Z-matrix of the N, CA and C atoms (Angstrom, degrees):
N
C 1 1.447
C 2 1.527 1 108.37
N 3 1.330 2 115.56 1 138.91
C 4 1.468 3 121.18 2 174.65
C 5 1.524 4 107.09 3 -99.77
N 6 1.334 5 115.24 4 121.48
C 7 1.461 6 121.98 5 -175.07
C 8 1.524 7 109.98 6 -115.85
N 9 1.329 8 115.58 7 137.01
C 10 1.459 9 121.96 8 171.08
C 11 1.520 10 106.89 9 -113.03
N 12 1.316 11 116.65 10 117.15
C 13 1.462 12 121.52 11 -177.08
C 14 1.524 13 110.31 12 -86.02
N 15 1.331 14 115.47 13 130.09
C 16 1.460 15 120.94 14 174.73
C 17 1.530 16 108.28 15 -69.88
N 18 1.309 17 116.29 16 158.81
C 19 1.460 18 122.33 17 -175.51
C 20 1.526 19 112.50 18 -54.21
N 21 1.319 20 117.31 19 -45.08
C 22 1.466 21 119.73 20 -177.31
C 23 1.529 22 111.72 21 -63.97
N 24 1.323 23 118.14 22 -27.86
C 25 1.467 24 120.62 23 178.21
C 26 1.522 25 109.92 24 -64.88
N 27 1.319 26 117.33 25 -41.29
C 28 1.471 27 121.23 26 177.95
C 29 1.532 28 109.91 27 -61.75
N 30 1.328 29 116.07 28 -44.19
C 31 1.467 30 119.71 29 179.53
C 32 1.525 31 110.57 30 -63.11
N 33 1.319 32 117.48 31 -39.66
C 34 1.463 33 120.74 32 -179.95
C 35 1.522 34 111.68 33 -70.61
N 36 1.328 35 117.35 34 -31.51
C 37 1.465 36 120.17 35 173.01
C 38 1.524 37 108.55 36 -62.63
N 39 1.326 38 116.41 37 -45.50
C 40 1.471 39 121.76 38 -178.90
C 41 1.516 40 111.35 39 -59.92
N 42 1.335 41 116.32 40 -37.71
C 43 1.465 42 121.45 41 -177.75
C 44 1.526 43 112.85 42 -88.34
N 45 1.340 44 116.34 43 -3.31
C 46 1.466 45 120.46 44 -172.41
C 47 1.537 46 109.35 45 50.69
N 48 1.322 47 114.39 46 46.83
C 49 1.459 48 121.90 47 -173.24
C 50 1.529 49 112.48 48 -70.27
N 51 1.334 50 116.27 49 140.58
C 52 1.466 51 120.06 50 174.80
C 53 1.533 52 111.85 51 -69.48
N 54 1.327 53 117.21 52 -7.08
C 55 1.465 54 120.81 53 177.10
C 56 1.528 55 111.36 54 -67.81
N 57 1.339 56 116.71 55 -20.01
C 58 1.458 57 120.84 56 175.67
C 59 1.522 58 108.59 57 -86.98
N 60 1.311 59 116.20 58 114.98
C 61 1.465 60 120.84 59 -179.00
C 62 1.524 61 110.92 60 -68.21
N 63 1.311 62 115.43 61 165.47
C 64 1.467 63 120.80 62 176.79
C 65 1.526 64 109.84 63 -60.57
N 66 1.333 65 116.28 64 -39.30
C 67 1.469 66 120.47 65 179.16
C 68 1.527 67 111.03 66 -60.30
N 69 1.331 68 116.67 67 -44.86
C 70 1.460 69 120.09 68 179.94
C 71 1.518 70 110.97 69 -67.26
N 72 1.311 71 117.05 70 -39.82
C 73 1.471 72 120.31 71 177.38
C 74 1.528 73 110.50 72 -61.10
N 75 1.330 74 116.33 73 -38.64
C 76 1.467 75 120.34 74 178.06
C 77 1.523 76 111.44 75 -65.87
N 78 1.325 77 116.94 76 -40.47
C 79 1.464 78 120.56 77 177.81
C 80 1.525 79 109.85 78 -62.90
N 81 1.333 80 116.24 79 -43.95
C 82 1.462 81 120.82 80 -179.19
C 83 1.535 82 111.11 81 -65.79
N 84 1.322 83 117.12 82 -38.80
C 85 1.469 84 119.62 83 -176.43
C 86 1.528 85 113.38 84 -84.43
N 87 1.316 86 118.44 85 -11.92
C 88 1.466 87 121.95 86 -179.36
C 89 1.528 88 109.83 87 -66.71
N 90 1.306 89 116.10 88 116.33
C 91 1.461 90 121.53 89 -176.87
C 92 1.527 91 112.67 90 -67.50
N 93 1.329 92 117.74 91 -16.25
C 94 1.464 93 121.17 92 178.53
C 95 1.522 94 112.38 93 -80.80
N 96 1.323 95 116.72 94 -16.40
C 97 1.462 96 120.81 95 178.66
C 98 1.518 97 110.01 96 -87.66
N 99 1.319 98 115.45 97 143.46
C 100 1.463 99 121.60 98 174.22
C 101 1.520 100 106.24 99 -95.44
N 102 1.333 101 116.00 100 115.95
C 103 1.463 102 121.25 101 -176.69
C 104 1.515 103 109.93 102 -108.11
N 105 1.333 104 114.77 103 126.28
C 106 1.460 105 120.10 104 -175.32
C 107 1.518 106 111.83 105 -127.64
N 108 1.319 107 113.69 106 156.97
C 109 1.462 108 123.60 107 174.35
C 110 1.522 109 105.73 108 -131.59
N 111 1.308 110 116.02 109 136.70
C 112 1.461 111 119.96 110 177.15
C 113 1.529 112 109.45 111 -84.64
N 114 1.304 113 115.33 112 145.35
C 115 1.467 114 120.16 113 173.54
C 116 1.529 115 109.83 114 -58.41
N 117 1.325 116 116.47 115 -21.28
C 118 1.466 117 121.61 116 176.78
C 119 1.530 118 110.39 117 -60.04
N 120 1.329 119 117.11 118 -35.83
C 121 1.466 120 119.95 119 178.50
C 122 1.522 121 111.04 120 -65.76
N 123 1.323 122 116.97 121 -40.63
C 124 1.470 123 120.07 122 176.87
C 125 1.527 124 110.06 123 -64.46
N 126 1.316 125 116.52 124 -39.29
C 127 1.464 126 121.86 125 178.04
C 128 1.529 127 109.71 126 -62.45
N 129 1.334 128 116.38 127 -43.89
C 130 1.464 129 120.61 128 178.49
C 131 1.529 130 111.27 129 -60.19
N 132 1.331 131 116.55 130 -44.92
C 133 1.469 132 120.72 131 179.15
C 134 1.525 133 110.23 132 -62.77
N 135 1.326 134 117.20 133 -44.63
C 136 1.464 135 120.90 134 -179.05
C 137 1.532 136 110.72 135 -59.42
N 138 1.318 137 116.95 136 -42.08
C 139 1.464 138 120.54 137 178.77
C 140 1.524 139 110.27 138 -66.43
N 141 1.321 140 116.98 139 -45.08
C 142 1.464 141 120.60 140 -177.74
C 143 1.523 142 112.01 141 -66.59
N 144 1.332 143 117.85 142 -29.27
C 145 1.467 144 120.41 143 178.54
C 146 1.526 145 111.74 144 -63.27
N 147 1.313 146 116.80 145 -22.15
C 148 1.459 147 120.83 146 178.34
C 149 1.521 148 113.50 147 -81.05
N 150 1.335 149 116.64 148 -5.70
C 151 1.464 150 120.31 149 179.83
C 152 1.522 151 110.45 150 -97.33
N 153 1.314 152 115.87 151 152.35
C 154 1.468 153 120.41 152 -178.81
C 155 1.526 154 112.56 153 -74.15
N 156 1.329 155 117.89 154 -21.16
C 157 1.469 156 120.34 155 -175.63
C 158 1.530 157 113.12 156 -91.79
N 159 1.333 158 117.41 157 9.14
C 160 1.460 159 120.64 158 -178.89
C 161 1.517 160 109.45 159 -136.44
N 162 1.321 161 115.37 160 134.99
C 163 1.469 162 119.67 161 173.27
C 164 1.519 163 108.28 162 -143.39
N 165 1.305 164 114.66 163 152.58
C 166 1.462 165 121.73 164 178.49
C 167 1.523 166 106.29 165 -149.18
N 168 1.327 167 116.06 166 111.70
C 169 1.462 168 120.24 167 -177.43
C 170 1.525 169 110.88 168 -54.52
N 171 1.310 170 115.56 169 125.86
C 172 1.455 171 121.00 170 179.45
C 173 1.519 172 113.26 171 93.34
N 174 1.333 173 116.01 172 -11.53
C 175 1.466 174 120.61 173 175.60
C 176 1.519 175 113.95 174 61.99
N 177 1.308 176 115.25 175 -153.08
C 178 1.464 177 121.50 176 -175.05
C 179 1.526 178 111.55 177 -65.66
N 180 1.339 179 117.30 178 -31.59
C 181 1.469 180 119.36 179 177.76
C 182 1.520 181 111.25 180 -63.17
N 183 1.322 182 116.66 181 -38.82
C 184 1.463 183 120.73 182 177.44
C 185 1.528 184 110.71 183 -67.28
N 186 1.323 185 116.81 184 -37.78
C 187 1.462 186 121.05 185 177.38
C 188 1.532 187 109.92 186 -58.59
N 189 1.332 188 116.12 187 -47.18
C 190 1.470 189 120.08 188 178.56
C 191 1.531 190 111.39 189 -66.40
N 192 1.331 191 117.49 190 -35.56
C 193 1.463 192 119.84 191 178.33
C 194 1.529 193 110.78 192 -63.35
N 195 1.323 194 116.75 193 -41.29
C 196 1.470 195 121.47 194 179.31
C 197 1.522 196 110.44 195 -61.96
N 198 1.313 197 115.98 196 -41.55
C 199 1.461 198 120.73 197 178.62
C 200 1.524 199 109.92 198 -61.78
N 201 1.321 200 116.36 199 -47.03
C 202 1.471 201 120.90 200 -179.39
C 203 1.534 202 110.82 201 -65.95
N 204 1.320 203 116.97 202 -46.71
C 205 1.460 204 122.09 203 -177.91
C 206 1.533 205 111.64 204 -58.87
N 207 1.326 206 116.38 205 -38.23
C 208 1.467 207 121.27 206 -178.17
C 209 1.525 208 112.77 207 -90.46
N 210 1.336 209 115.52 208 8.02
C 211 1.465 210 121.99 209 176.88
C 212 1.528 211 112.22 210 54.85
N 213 1.327 212 114.80 211 44.76
C 214 1.457 213 121.21 212 176.85
C 215 1.529 214 108.39 213 -91.48
N 216 1.286 215 116.29 214 141.34
C 217 1.459 216 121.78 215 -178.69
C 218 1.530 217 108.99 216 -87.40
N 219 1.334 218 116.19 217 127.82
C 220 1.456 219 121.49 218 179.49
C 221 1.532 220 108.98 219 -88.46
N 222 1.328 221 115.52 220 125.10
C 223 1.464 222 120.99 221 178.54
C 224 1.528 223 110.16 222 -101.65
N 225 1.326 224 116.73 223 134.97
C 226 1.466 225 119.68 224 174.52
C 227 1.533 226 109.18 225 -79.38
N 228 1.305 227 116.46 226 175.07
C 229 1.461 228 120.78 227 170.51
C 230 1.529 229 106.37 228 -86.63
N 231 1.320 230 115.53 229 124.17
C 232 1.467 231 120.45 230 178.51
C 233 1.529 232 109.14 231 -110.03
N 234 1.313 233 116.05 232 149.37
C 235 1.457 234 121.43 233 -179.35
C 236 1.521 235 112.99 234 -55.08
N 237 1.328 236 116.94 235 -34.50
C 238 1.467 237 120.90 236 -179.86
C 239 1.526 238 111.67 237 -59.70
N 240 1.327 239 117.42 238 -32.95
C 241 1.465 240 120.75 239 -179.54
C 242 1.524 241 110.43 240 -64.03
N 243 1.314 242 115.85 241 -37.59
C 244 1.462 243 120.93 242 -175.57
C 245 1.525 244 112.75 243 -65.04
N 246 1.326 245 116.73 244 -23.86
C 247 1.464 246 120.06 245 -179.46
C 248 1.523 247 112.51 246 -64.81
N 249 1.321 248 117.51 247 -25.62
C 250 1.468 249 121.40 248 -179.56
C 251 1.535 250 112.82 249 -80.16
N 252 1.313 251 116.84 250 -27.52
C 253 1.464 252 121.42 251 -170.88
C 254 1.529 253 113.56 252 -54.69
N 255 1.338 254 120.36 253 -50.16
C 256 1.469 255 119.22 254 -177.25
C 257 1.531 256 113.78 255 -63.77
N 258 1.331 257 117.02 256 -25.47
C 259 1.465 258 120.58 257 -176.30
C 260 1.525 259 113.70 258 -91.50
N 261 1.316 260 117.89 259 -7.09
C 262 1.461 261 119.45 260 179.30
C 263 1.524 262 110.05 261 -69.04
N 264 1.331 263 117.38 262 138.95
C 265 1.473 264 119.25 263 175.81
C 266 1.529 265 110.12 264 -57.31
N 267 1.297 266 116.14 265 152.03
C 268 1.472 267 121.81 266 -178.38
C 269 1.527 268 110.29 267 -88.06
N 270 1.320 269 116.28 268 54.33
C 271 1.467 270 121.61 269 -178.47
C 272 1.529 271 110.04 270 -69.60
N 273 1.289 272 116.16 271 -42.13
C 274 1.466 273 121.03 272 172.25
C 275 1.520 274 108.31 273 -151.26
N 276 1.323 275 116.48 274 171.01
C 277 1.460 276 120.11 275 -169.35
C 278 1.520 277 114.71 276 -109.09
N 279 1.313 278 118.55 277 6.07
C 280 1.459 279 120.70 278 -176.97
C 281 1.539 280 109.68 279 -64.17
N 282 1.334 281 117.56 280 111.63
C 283 1.474 282 119.41 281 -176.46
C 284 1.525 283 112.99 282 -65.49
N 285 1.316 284 118.23 283 -30.16
C 286 1.460 285 120.65 284 179.13
C 287 1.528 286 110.34 285 -67.79
N 288 1.318 287 116.14 286 -46.18
C 289 1.463 288 119.90 287 178.63
C 290 1.526 289 111.39 288 -64.41
N 291 1.304 290 117.06 289 -39.21
C 292 1.464 291 120.23 290 179.59
C 293 1.530 292 110.34 291 -63.23
N 294 1.325 293 117.21 292 -37.45
C 295 1.462 294 119.92 293 177.95
C 296 1.530 295 110.92 294 -70.72
N 297 1.331 296 117.16 295 -36.79
C 298 1.471 297 119.63 296 176.29
C 299 1.532 298 110.32 297 -63.55
N 300 1.315 299 117.13 298 -40.91
C 301 1.463 300 120.83 299 177.80
C 302 1.526 301 109.96 300 -62.49
N 303 1.320 302 116.94 301 -46.72
C 304 1.463 303 121.12 302 179.74
C 305 1.528 304 111.18 303 -61.49
N 306 1.319 305 116.75 304 -39.51
C 307 1.460 306 121.34 305 177.76
C 308 1.526 307 110.37 306 -63.04
N 309 1.328 308 116.23 307 -48.09
C 310 1.464 309 120.44 308 -179.59
C 311 1.526 310 111.28 309 -61.40
N 312 1.318 311 116.93 310 -40.22
C 313 1.468 312 120.44 311 179.04
C 314 1.529 313 111.20 312 -64.47
N 315 1.317 314 116.23 313 -46.77
C 316 1.465 315 120.74 314 -177.57
C 317 1.521 316 111.55 315 -65.42
N 318 1.317 317 116.76 316 -42.09
C 319 1.472 318 121.67 317 -175.43
C 320 1.523 319 113.06 318 -90.45
N 321 1.336 320 117.25 319 2.44
C 322 1.469 321 122.74 320 -177.21
C 323 1.531 322 110.22 321 52.75
N 324 1.321 323 114.97 322 54.36
C 325 1.455 324 122.41 323 -178.26
C 326 1.525 325 110.04 324 -110.67
N 327 1.316 326 115.11 325 161.06
C 328 1.458 327 122.50 326 172.84
C 329 1.519 328 107.21 327 -97.93
N 330 1.318 329 116.25 328 126.98
C 331 1.458 330 121.33 329 -178.52
C 332 1.525 331 109.57 330 -89.73
N 333 1.318 332 116.53 331 122.32
C 334 1.466 333 121.68 332 178.25
C 335 1.517 334 107.29 333 -92.61
N 336 1.346 335 115.69 334 109.76
C 337 1.456 336 119.94 335 -176.31
C 338 1.521 337 110.84 336 -157.83
N 339 1.317 338 115.37 337 148.25
C 340 1.457 339 122.23 338 173.53
C 341 1.532 340 110.25 339 -90.46
N 342 1.323 341 117.31 340 -12.89
C 343 1.459 342 123.03 341 -174.51
C 344 1.531 343 111.00 342 -63.12
N 345 1.317 344 115.91 343 110.57
C 346 1.465 345 120.69 344 -176.88
C 347 1.524 346 112.35 345 -68.29
N 348 1.318 347 118.49 346 -23.58
C 349 1.460 348 119.80 347 175.15
C 350 1.525 349 110.96 348 -65.58
N 351 1.318 350 116.27 349 -39.43
C 352 1.467 351 119.70 350 178.96
C 353 1.532 352 109.98 351 -65.35
N 354 1.311 353 116.97 352 -33.72
C 355 1.457 354 120.78 353 179.45
C 356 1.531 355 111.61 354 -62.87
N 357 1.322 356 117.71 355 -18.37
C 358 1.468 357 122.02 356 -179.73
C 359 1.527 358 112.25 357 -82.57
N 360 1.315 359 117.67 358 -12.02
C 361 1.464 360 121.94 359 179.14
C 362 1.527 361 109.53 360 -85.87
N 363 1.308 362 115.89 361 161.39
C 364 1.459 363 122.05 362 179.11
C 365 1.524 364 109.08 363 -85.39
N 366 1.327 365 114.93 364 67.07
C 367 1.455 366 122.13 365 -179.62
C 368 1.520 367 107.72 366 -136.69
N 369 1.329 368 116.32 367 145.73
C 370 1.471 369 119.04 368 176.33
C 371 1.521 370 109.06 369 -69.37
N 372 1.319 371 116.70 370 136.65
C 373 1.459 372 120.60 371 179.91
C 374 1.527 373 109.27 372 -146.58
N 375 1.311 374 114.78 373 160.83
C 376 1.458 375 121.63 374 176.47
C 377 1.516 376 107.90 375 -139.56
N 378 1.336 377 115.10 376 140.15
C 379 1.456 378 122.20 377 170.44
C 380 1.487 379 111.32 378 -156.46
């Protein structure tokens, strides 16, 4: 299975959060699965670090360390992803989530996310 992890999943991995079920932990640790993170997630974290209501110990460098440590594949933004954006339903306006959806659609990936708005799109997801 090819998995695209939503930004909050990376943060919960870093925190060893109980919000990640045993099933999700098994999917993440399964060596047969291809686990990816979009550069969009790093961009989202970098932007949020500039706000007073968000903090992440170690900042963006720690975010990248977690990705490397967990052997997650970093995906760039490709032009093909952008072709999906105008056609996505206007369920919500979060540009980061919309790009993750477009990435998952283009790459035929399953999006790992708790975000119920994403579950309303015609994209494969797991939670």
